[in-house]
Steps between C-alpha positions, in 0.01 A plus 500: 500500500683228303272273304529124543459440134547733207211717451259358219462699186197736539302445178150654474328207670730523815456872521131452484517254782705740709244767436207269604681398810577858597109568474417195702767267649244240584365480143439143422732321235188414304404862460864597421517222226169632350633844485830420327402202286685223681394186681470522873810285540693711273394809685597345833836417376564851370410642839714252668801594274442869553497443879786268531715742292443777745333710221165512704390442847132442590438673831220650704511886503381642835347841590742614778247729651250208555768309664581768749807657332392859505828676446664450163810708377743524211841558648776637299851404627830662425821282547864535499659239267341233293118494571460131386637348824281723709201423283565127551509556888180690481322218334521309834269755670140350494326831495663610176279373222714669225869551479662662186836653403453821312701738293332831611480719807508195732716195475238266634109522518318265734129462581419457864170351615447567878229475754520862623741805521677355811582176295625711208718710719643192670571349161673799368693598817621165625503265193557710189717799613718269708632308186858605439508708171171658525548873536143644454145392474193689386147375567218568273186410698204361305188715564271269288547181281318557180645233272699192581479264205710235351317448177714712263524218259796391288512778233 
């Protein structure tokens, strides 16, 4: 993801704003301002700069199970050649919520969010394994989702 503008310097105030928004992305600017000691306008401008730079996104996080996606899986992929081009191609598949190149046992890890086992099987058999350069996949089916948070802060 290439930022449109250079990322802003993350001073302590900006870090705290990020943490507050990770706790509640709908937190009012007035409340953020009170928490960090800025005016409401200054807090709004900081959030706008953080968003425009690409450093943060404010999105709704959903519960896939409640939306009818009952089969989730982490899929390890081994490839021949450079995995980066294949990873780029995988990003076009809507069922893949997470695509990363790794330096371990697998060349690429993807997280699939599917309606059921048939959907997952079709995804792997006809849309992932058919990509040239993919030589092996291994699916790790989720048996339970215990923690799925995005509030890890700025450390």
